[in-house]
C-alpha positions in Angstrom: 87.1 -16.2 81.3 86.8 -14.5 84.8 83.7 -12.4 85.6 83.4 -9.5 88.0 80.4 -7.7 89.3 79.8 -4.5 87.3 78.8 -2.4 90.3 75.2 -1.6 91.0 74.2 -3.1 87.6 74.6 -6.5 89.3 75.9 -7.9 85.9 78.7 -10.4 86.2 80.7 -9.0 83.2 83.6 -10.8 81.7 87.0 -9.1 82.3 87.1 -8.3 78.6 84.3 -6.3 77.0 84.1 -6.6 73.2 84.7 -3.2 71.8 82.7 -3.4 68.6 84.5 -0.6 66.8 86.6 -3.5 65.6 83.6 -4.7 63.5 82.4 -1.4 62.2 84.2 -1.5 58.9 83.9 -5.2 58.3 81.4 -7.1 56.0 78.7 -9.0 57.8 80.3 -12.4 57.4 83.6 -11.3 58.9 81.8 -9.5 61.6 79.8 -12.6 62.4 83.1 -14.6 62.8 84.5 -11.9 65.3 81.2 -11.9 67.3 81.2 -15.8 67.4 84.9 -15.7 68.5 84.0 -13.5 71.4 81.0 -15.6 72.5 83.0 -18.8 72.1 85.4 -17.4 74.7 82.6 -16.5 77.1 82.7 -12.8 76.5 79.2 -11.6 77.8 79.6 -7.8 77.5 79.4 -5.9 74.2 79.9 -2.2 73.8 78.7 -0.4 70.8 78.2 3.3 69.6 76.6 5.1 66.6 80.0 6.5 65.8 81.6 3.0 65.4 81.1 3.1 61.5 78.6 0.3 60.9 79.1 -1.6 64.1 75.5 -1.2 65.2 74.2 -2.7 62.0 76.6 -5.6 62.1 76.0 -6.5 65.7 72.2 -5.9 65.3 72.1 -8.2 62.2 73.8 -10.9 64.2 71.7 -10.5 67.2 68.4 -10.6 65.3 69.5 -13.9 63.7 71.1 -15.4 66.8 69.5 -13.8 70.0 71.9 -13.7 73.0 69.7 -13.2 76.0 72.7 -13.5 78.5 74.8 -10.9 76.6 75.0 -7.4 78.3 74.7 -4.7 75.6 76.0 -1.2 76.4 75.7 1.8 74.1 76.4 5.5 74.3 75.8 8.9 72.6 78.2 11.8 71.8 75.2 14.0 71.2 75.0 16.8 73.7 71.4 18.0 72.9 68.3 16.2 74.1 66.7 15.7 70.7 69.8 14.4 69.0 70.6 12.0 71.9 66.9 10.7 71.9 67.1 10.1 68.2 70.3 8.2 68.4 69.2 6.1 71.2 65.9 4.9 69.6 67.7 4.3 66.3 70.2 2.1 67.9 67.5 0.1 69.7 65.9 -0.5 66.3 69.3 -1.5 64.7 70.0 -3.9 67.5 66.5 -5.3 67.6 66.3 -4.8 71.3 63.5 -3.2 73.4 65.9 -1.7 76.0 69.7 -1.1 76.7 71.2 -2.9 79.6 73.4 0.3 79.9 73.4 3.6 78.1 76.2 6.0 78.6 77.1 9.6 78.0 80.0 9.2 75.6 83.3 11.0 75.3 82.8 13.2 78.5 86.5 14.1 78.8 86.4 17.4 80.6 84.3 19.8 82.5 83.1 21.5 79.4 81.7 18.2 78.0 80.1 17.5 81.5 78.4 20.9 81.5 76.9 20.4 78.0 75.5 17.0 78.9 73.8 18.3 82.1 72.6 21.6 80.6 68.8 22.2 80.4 67.8 20.3 77.3 71.1 18.4 77.2 71.7 14.7 76.5 71.3 13.7 80.1 67.6 14.8 79.9 67.0 12.4 77.0 68.7 9.4 78.8 66.7 10.0 81.9 63.5 10.2 80.0 64.5 7.0 78.1 65.1 5.3 81.6 61.6 6.4 82.8 60.1 5.0 79.6 61.8 1.6 80.3 64.2 1.9 77.4 67.3 2.1 79.6 68.2 -0.1 82.6 71.3 1.6 83.9 73.2 4.8 83.1 76.9 5.3 82.7 79.5 7.8 81.5 82.6 7.4 79.3 85.6 9.5 78.4 89.3 9.5 77.8 92.2 11.7 78.3 94.1 13.0 81.1 91.2 14.9 82.6 88.6 12.1 82.4 89.1 10.6 85.9 88.5 13.9 87.6 85.7 14.7 85.3 83.9 11.4 86.1 84.5 11.9 89.7 82.7 15.2 89.5 80.0 13.5 87.4 79.3 11.2 90.3 78.7 14.2 92.4 75.8 15.2 90.0 74.2 11.7 89.4 74.6 8.3 90.7 75.9 6.6 87.5 76.0 2.9 87.6 79.4 2.8 85.6 82.3 4.8 84.4 84.5 4.1 81.4 87.9 5.8 81.8 91.4 5.3 80.3 94.1 3.9 82.3 97.4 2.0 81.8 100.7 1.6 83.4 102.2 4.7 81.7 99.3 6.9 82.5 99.3 5.7 86.2 102.9 6.6 86.5 102.0 10.3 85.9 101.5 11.8 89.4 98.6 14.0 88.6 96.8 11.2 86.6 97.5 8.8 89.5 96.0 11.1 92.1 92.8 11.7 90.0 92.5 7.9 89.0 92.9 6.8 92.7 90.3 9.3 93.8 87.9 8.1 91.1 88.5 4.4 92.1 87.9 5.1 95.7 84.6 7.0 94.9 83.5 4.1 92.7 84.2 1.6 95.4 82.2 3.7 97.9 79.3 4.1 95.6 79.3 0.7 93.9 80.1 2.0 90.5 81.4 -0.4 87.9 84.8 0.6 86.2 85.5 -0.1 82.6 89.1 0.4 81.6 90.0 2.0 78.3 93.4 2.0 76.4 94.8 -0.9 78.6 96.8 -2.1 75.5 97.6 1.3 74.0 101.4 1.8 73.6 102.2 5.3 72.2 100.9 8.1 69.7 101.6 7.3 66.1 103.4 10.7 65.7 104.6 11.0 62.1 104.6 7.3 61.5 101.9 5.7 59.2 99.3 3.8 61.2 99.4 0.0 60.8 96.3 -0.8 62.8 92.8 0.6 63.0 93.4 2.5 66.3 94.2 6.2 66.6 97.2 5.2 68.7 100.0 2.6 68.4 98.9 -0.5 70.2 101.0 -3.2 71.7 101.2 -6.1 69.2 103.5 -8.7 70.7 101.6 -11.2 72.8 104.1 -11.0 75.7 103.5 -7.2 75.9 99.8 -7.5 75.7 99.9 -10.1 78.4 101.7 -7.8 80.8 99.6 -4.8 79.8 96.3 -6.7 80.3 97.6 -8.2 83.6 98.5 -4.8 84.8 95.0 -3.5 84.0 93.2 -6.5 85.5 95.3 -6.2 88.8 93.6 -2.8 89.4 90.3 -2.6 91.2 88.2 -2.6 88.0 85.4 -4.8 86.4 86.4 -5.1 82.8 88.7 -3.8 80.1 87.3 -2.8 76.7 89.1 -4.4 73.9 90.8 -2.0 71.3 89.3 -1.2 67.9 91.7 -3.5 66.0 90.5 -6.9 65.2 94.1 -8.3 64.9 94.7 -7.3 68.6 91.4 -8.7 69.9 92.2 -12.4 70.1 95.6 -11.5 71.7 93.8 -9.5 74.4 91.4 -12.3 75.0 94.2 -14.9 75.3 96.0 -12.5 77.7 92.8 -12.1 79.8 92.3 -15.8 80.0 95.8 -16.3 81.6 96.6 -13.0 83.2 97.1 -14.7 86.6 100.1 -16.5 85.1 102.1 -13.3 84.7 104.6 -12.8 87.4 103.5 -9.8 89.7 107.0 -8.5 89.6 107.2 -8.7 85.8 103.6 -7.2 85.6 104.4 -4.3 88.0 107.8 -3.6 86.3 106.2 -3.5 82.8 106.6 0.3 82.4 110.4 0.3 82.8 110.9 -2.5 80.2 109.2 -0.6 77.3 111.4 2.4 76.4 109.0 3.7 73.7 105.8 3.4 76.0 104.4 6.9 75.9 101.4 9.1 76.6 98.9 8.5 73.9 97.3 11.8 74.8 100.4 13.7 74.0 99.8 17.4 73.6 97.2 17.4 76.4 98.0 19.1 79.8 99.6 16.5 82.1 
């Protein structure tokens, strides 16, 4: 699988990051098989969080039995206060059996209110900076999804030299003029500041609406391999480092396969993807566009 430099971290991350929410509700044996599938396909970047059910425990159990020194581990906290963030950070290190994070991120910073809370006196950013100074964190990033996240992350880069941003984007969102403006501005800033870009929701299709969910994602994902191929090819044609796999284990191998052959998708077919999917929609429906 192709690798790309993750900004100032210097890590050559695979173009798919394993989003470990997908193993959070599995037993250890099944989680082991999913992790081994990722490793067998060369994936060298795993993203985990305390809110991903038991994902930290599943990944930690595996890593303690099978250390993977070449795998880049990123984690994150949704806590907004210093004490809560510090407690989570240390607990996750213990669960993973590691002495430091390659990347630790402010999680779900989706709008200005979230950003202000993180940077407030005694906020979660204080905990992460202290952990970095203690040698527990190598690099610091920020994540968030929603229509406001690109502009929010661009503002965050005015406040602190984050090493990475993790932000939602796909062909449907990019077709929205206001979102495209903010995304393009964020990408330009990241290129100037050598900030690695993770893409979220690359394979998201539409909100569930009143339909009963059939996958372990809060939105309806693309499920057909051809659609996933085009969605992944579109995302990887952008100036980004890596896309985070969705939280559904059924979609994961299809995403991996798409990433392994994304160059084979015809550029015209890739760029015309939006027009061919009549039910492609804004997964953040209800938010201001």
